[in-house]
C-alpha positions as CSV (number, residue, x, y, z in Angstrom):
1,M,-17.5,13.8,-4.2
2,K,-21.6,13.6,-3.6
3,K,-23.5,13.5,-0.7
4,K,-21.9,10.7,1.8
5,L,-24.3,7.8,2.0
6,F,-23.4,7.6,6.2
7,G,-22.1,11.2,6.7
8,E,-18.3,10.7,7.6
9,T,-18.6,6.7,8.0
10,D,-18.0,4.9,5.6
11,I,-20.4,2.2,6.6
12,L,-18.8,-1.1,4.6
13,T,-14.9,-0.3,5.4
14,H,-16.5,0.4,9.2
15,I,-17.9,-3.0,9.3
16,T,-13.8,-4.7,7.4
17,G,-12.5,-3.0,10.3
18,L,-15.1,-4.8,13.4
19,A,-13.4,-8.0,11.7
20,M,-10.0,-6.9,11.5
21,Q,-10.2,-5.0,14.9
22,H,-11.3,-8.7,16.4
23,L,-8.2,-10.5,14.3
24,Y,-6.0,-8.0,15.6
25,G,-4.7,-8.0,19.1
26,R,-5.7,-12.3,18.7
27,D,-2.2,-14.4,19.5
28,E,-3.9,-17.4,18.2
29,K,-5.8,-17.4,14.7
30,L,-8.9,-18.2,14.5
31,P,-10.0,-21.1,12.4
32,R,-9.2,-20.5,8.9
33,I,-13.2,-21.2,7.9
34,L,-13.5,-17.9,10.0
35,R,-11.3,-15.8,9.0
36,R,-12.0,-16.0,5.4
37,L,-15.9,-15.1,6.5
38,L,-14.2,-12.3,8.4
39,L,-12.3,-11.1,5.1
40,F,-14.9,-11.8,2.6
41,I,-16.1,-8.0,2.5
42,P,-12.4,-6.8,1.7
43,E,-11.9,-9.6,-0.7
44,R,-15.3,-8.3,-2.6
45,F,-15.0,-4.7,-1.6
46,S,-13.4,-3.8,-5.0
47,H,-16.3,-5.1,-6.5
48,I,-18.9,-3.4,-5.1
49,A,-17.2,0.1,-5.6
50,K,-17.0,-0.4,-9.0
51,L,-20.3,1.3,-8.9
52,S,-20.5,4.9,-9.5
53,F,-23.3,5.6,-6.8
54,F,-20.8,3.7,-4.0
55,H,-17.3,4.9,-5.2
56,D,-18.7,8.5,-5.8
57,R,-20.2,8.5,-2.1
58,L,-17.9,6.5,0.0
59,P,-15.1,8.8,2.2
60,I,-12.7,6.1,1.1
61,F,-13.1,7.1,-2.7
62,D,-12.2,10.9,-1.7
63,P,-9.0,12.1,-2.9
64,A,-9.2,14.2,0.0
65,K,-8.9,11.6,2.4
66,T,-6.9,8.8,0.4
67,N,-3.5,9.7,-1.5
68,Y,-0.5,7.4,-1.4
69,S,2.1,6.1,-3.6
70,V,3.8,2.6,-3.7
71,I,7.5,3.6,-3.8
72,P,9.7,1.1,-5.8
73,I,13.0,-0.3,-3.8
74,N,15.8,1.2,-6.3
75,Q,17.1,-1.7,-8.3
76,N,18.4,-0.1,-11.4
77,I,15.9,2.7,-11.8
78,E,17.7,5.4,-14.8
79,G,17.8,8.5,-13.2
80,A,17.6,7.6,-9.8
81,E,21.4,6.3,-9.4
82,N,21.5,8.9,-6.0
83,M,18.5,8.0,-4.6
84,A,17.7,5.4,-1.6
85,L,14.7,4.9,-2.7
86,P,12.0,4.2,-0.5
87,I,14.4,4.6,2.2
88,E,15.0,8.4,1.5
89,I,11.3,9.2,1.7
90,I,10.7,7.3,4.8
91,D,13.5,8.7,6.5
92,R,12.2,11.9,5.8
93,L,8.6,11.4,7.4
94,I,9.8,9.7,10.2
95,E,12.3,12.7,11.0
96,K,9.2,14.8,11.2
97,S,6.8,12.6,12.7
98,S,5.8,13.1,16.4
99,T,4.8,9.7,17.0
100,R,5.7,6.4,16.1
101,V,4.1,3.2,16.1
102,I,5.4,-0.4,14.8
103,M,2.5,-3.3,14.8
104,K,3.7,-6.5,16.3
105,K,2.2,-8.4,12.9
106,C,0.9,-7.4,10.0
107,I,-2.9,-8.5,9.8
108,C,-2.4,-9.6,5.8
109,R,0.1,-12.0,6.3
110,H,-1.0,-13.2,9.5
111,N,-4.5,-14.0,8.5
112,Y,-3.4,-15.1,4.7
113,D,-0.9,-17.5,6.0
114,C,1.9,-15.8,4.4
115,S,4.6,-18.6,3.7
116,N,6.5,-15.8,1.3
117,Y,7.5,-13.1,4.1
118,P,7.5,-13.1,8.1
119,D,4.1,-11.7,9.6
120,D,6.4,-10.0,12.5
121,V,7.5,-7.2,9.4
122,A,4.3,-5.1,9.8
123,C,3.1,-1.8,9.0
124,L,4.8,1.6,10.7
125,F,2.2,4.1,11.4
126,L,2.9,8.1,11.7
127,G,1.1,10.6,13.6
128,E,-0.6,11.8,16.7
129,S,-3.9,8.9,15.6
130,A,-1.0,6.3,15.3
131,L,-1.9,6.0,19.1
132,E,-5.5,4.8,18.5
133,T,-4.2,1.7,16.5
134,P,-5.0,-1.8,18.9
135,K,-3.2,-1.7,21.8
136,N,-2.2,-5.0,21.6
137,W,0.1,-5.2,18.9
138,Q,1.2,-2.2,19.2
139,I,5.0,-1.2,19.6
140,L,5.4,3.2,20.4
141,A,9.2,3.8,18.4
142,D,11.5,5.9,18.7
143,K,12.8,7.4,15.4
144,E,16.0,5.0,14.9
145,Q,13.7,1.8,16.0
146,A,11.2,3.2,13.0
147,R,14.1,3.6,10.6
148,Q,15.4,0.1,11.6
149,H,12.1,-1.8,11.0
150,A,11.9,0.3,7.8
151,R,15.5,-0.9,6.6
152,K,14.8,-4.6,7.4
153,A,11.3,-4.3,5.6
154,V,13.4,-3.3,2.6
155,S,15.9,-5.6,2.9
156,L,13.1,-8.4,2.6
157,G,11.7,-7.0,-0.7
158,L,8.7,-5.4,0.8
159,I,7.4,-2.8,-1.3
160,P,6.5,-0.2,1.3
161,M,2.7,1.9,0.6
162,V,3.2,5.2,2.1
163,G,0.5,8.0,2.5
164,K,-2.6,8.8,3.8
165,I,-5.2,5.4,3.5
166,R,-8.5,6.4,4.6
167,F,-9.3,2.8,4.9
168,D,-6.4,1.8,7.4
169,S,-8.4,4.6,9.5
170,D,-12.0,2.8,9.1
171,T,-10.3,-0.8,9.5
172,L,-8.8,0.3,12.8
173,G,-11.4,2.1,13.9
174,I,-9.7,5.6,14.1
175,V,-11.5,8.7,13.6
176,D,-9.8,10.4,10.5
177,R,-8.6,13.6,11.6
178,G,-6.1,13.9,9.0
179,K,-3.2,12.4,11.6
180,L,-2.5,9.2,10.3
181,M,0.2,8.1,7.6
182,T,0.4,5.1,6.4
183,I,4.2,2.9,5.7
184,C,2.3,-0.2,4.8
185,F,5.3,-3.1,3.5
186,C,3.2,-5.0,1.6
187,C,3.7,-8.4,-0.3
188,E,2.2,-9.2,-3.5
189,C,0.5,-12.5,-2.3
190,C,-1.2,-11.1,0.9
191,C,-1.8,-6.9,0.9
192,L,-5.5,-6.5,0.7
193,G,-4.7,-3.3,-1.9
194,R,-4.8,-6.0,-4.7
195,F,-8.6,-6.2,-4.3
196,M,-8.1,-3.2,-6.1
197,A,-7.1,-5.2,-9.4
198,P,-11.2,-4.8,-10.5
199,L,-11.6,-1.6,-10.4
200,P,-10.6,0.8,-13.2
201,A,-7.7,3.0,-13.5
202,H,-9.4,6.1,-14.2
203,L,-10.3,5.4,-10.2
204,V,-7.5,4.7,-8.9
205,D,-5.9,7.0,-10.2
206,R,-7.5,9.9,-7.6
207,L,-6.0,7.9,-5.0
208,Q,-3.0,6.0,-5.4
209,H,-0.1,7.9,-7.1
210,P,3.2,6.9,-9.0
211,V,6.3,8.7,-7.2
212,E,6.4,11.6,-9.7
213,G,8.1,11.6,-13.0
214,M,8.5,7.8,-12.8
215,T,7.6,5.7,-16.0
216,I,7.5,2.0,-16.7
217,E,8.2,0.3,-19.6
218,V,8.7,-3.1,-21.6
219,T,11.1,-3.4,-23.7
220,D,12.3,-5.4,-27.1
221,Q,14.2,-8.0,-24.9
222,C,11.0,-9.2,-23.6
223,I,10.6,-13.1,-24.5
224,G,6.8,-13.4,-22.9
225,C,8.2,-15.8,-20.1
226,G,5.4,-14.6,-18.0
227,E,7.6,-14.1,-14.3
228,C,6.5,-11.0,-14.2
229,I,2.8,-11.9,-13.9
230,D,3.0,-13.6,-10.4
231,T,4.5,-11.1,-8.8
232,C,2.4,-8.4,-10.1
233,Y,-0.7,-7.8,-6.7
234,L,-3.1,-5.5,-9.4
235,K,-2.8,-8.4,-12.2
236,A,-1.7,-4.9,-14.3
237,I,0.7,-6.9,-16.8
238,E,-0.6,-9.9,-19.2
239,I,1.1,-11.8,-21.9
240,V,-0.6,-11.0,-25.4
241,N,1.3,-11.7,-28.7
242,G,4.2,-13.4,-26.8
243,R,4.9,-10.0,-25.2
244,A,4.2,-8.5,-22.0
245,V,2.0,-5.6,-21.8
246,K,1.6,-3.3,-19.0
247,K,-2.3,-2.4,-18.0
248,D,-3.5,1.3,-17.1
249,I,-4.0,0.3,-13.8
250,C,-0.4,-0.4,-13.1
251,R,1.0,1.6,-9.9
252,L,4.7,1.3,-10.6
253,C,5.5,-0.7,-8.0
254,G,8.5,-2.5,-9.8
255,R,7.9,-5.7,-8.5
256,C,8.2,-7.4,-12.4
257,A,10.9,-5.0,-13.2
258,A,12.5,-6.9,-10.2
259,R,11.7,-10.4,-11.2
260,C,12.3,-10.0,-15.2
261,P,15.0,-13.0,-15.7
262,Q,15.9,-10.7,-19.4
263,Q,15.4,-7.1,-17.7
264,A,13.1,-6.1,-20.3
265,I,11.2,-4.5,-17.9
266,K,12.6,-0.8,-17.6
267,I,12.0,1.8,-14.9
268,R,12.9,5.2,-15.6
269,L,12.6,8.3,-13.0
270,Q,13.2,12.0,-15.0
271,N,12.6,14.0,-12.0
272,P,15.6,15.0,-9.5
273,D,13.3,16.2,-6.8
274,A,11.7,13.1,-6.4
275,V,12.0,12.6,-3.1
276,D,11.4,16.5,-2.1
277,D,7.5,16.0,-4.4
278,V,6.8,13.0,-2.4
279,V,7.3,14.1,0.8
280,N,5.5,17.4,0.0
281,R,2.4,16.0,-1.2
282,L,1.6,13.9,1.6
283,L,2.8,16.4,4.2
284,S,0.4,18.3,2.5
285,V,-2.5,15.5,3.2
286,V,-1.2,14.2,6.9
287,E,-0.4,15.9,9.7
288,I,2.5,13.8,11.5
């Protein structure tokens, strides 16, 4: 990373944070047009970040400050038959955590008027800095409550995004002390992470890491129906010559494989130590 533009402050994300903090803690929604204005920056952020001048200097793109994984739900993942992904990873992290906070509402689903998933199944934050999340929507949880919250989210088909996400610290107004772990239960329709889609894959690679040893393949069973396209939050799959083709920006979230009516998309895990590897990597960058 080159010299930061504003020291350790990511000014673009901080401005977004002021808006997001205003949206948090409101029991009644702001008018839709005002909400869209407040969300303008995160929706355009990746277009700005494509410029090397910015992504080389903003803390959010520093791999030491952003290191996370999207962990697919174990639906016929070859090689993971004896693993309860993603619950095993989340349970291990919860067990090691000193502090757990559940947000009362998902800011993304709440403000995009999500019609596919409930907005009261929201982020789970682990670590001491979780106490600095907005108080109005904060639920202090014991380990069992945190585990049950995760299970409810996964049962709804929400895919967890787990790790150190500097964007969350900045948008929530939390000083990054390396003591905040995010477990965000994302939907493909509302997650702000979808705005990373325009970024080049090599930039996303240094921030968002697939589960160690996991691969995805479109097989010859594909008939090019396009069902997979709508469920991909990064638009990382397209139909070319009548067949689905995966782009390099794919993060192996598994949504396309779960949606495919032909079961033509195969996810494989060739790492019996995947749970240990993911947990150890995340704990190496966040103290919880």
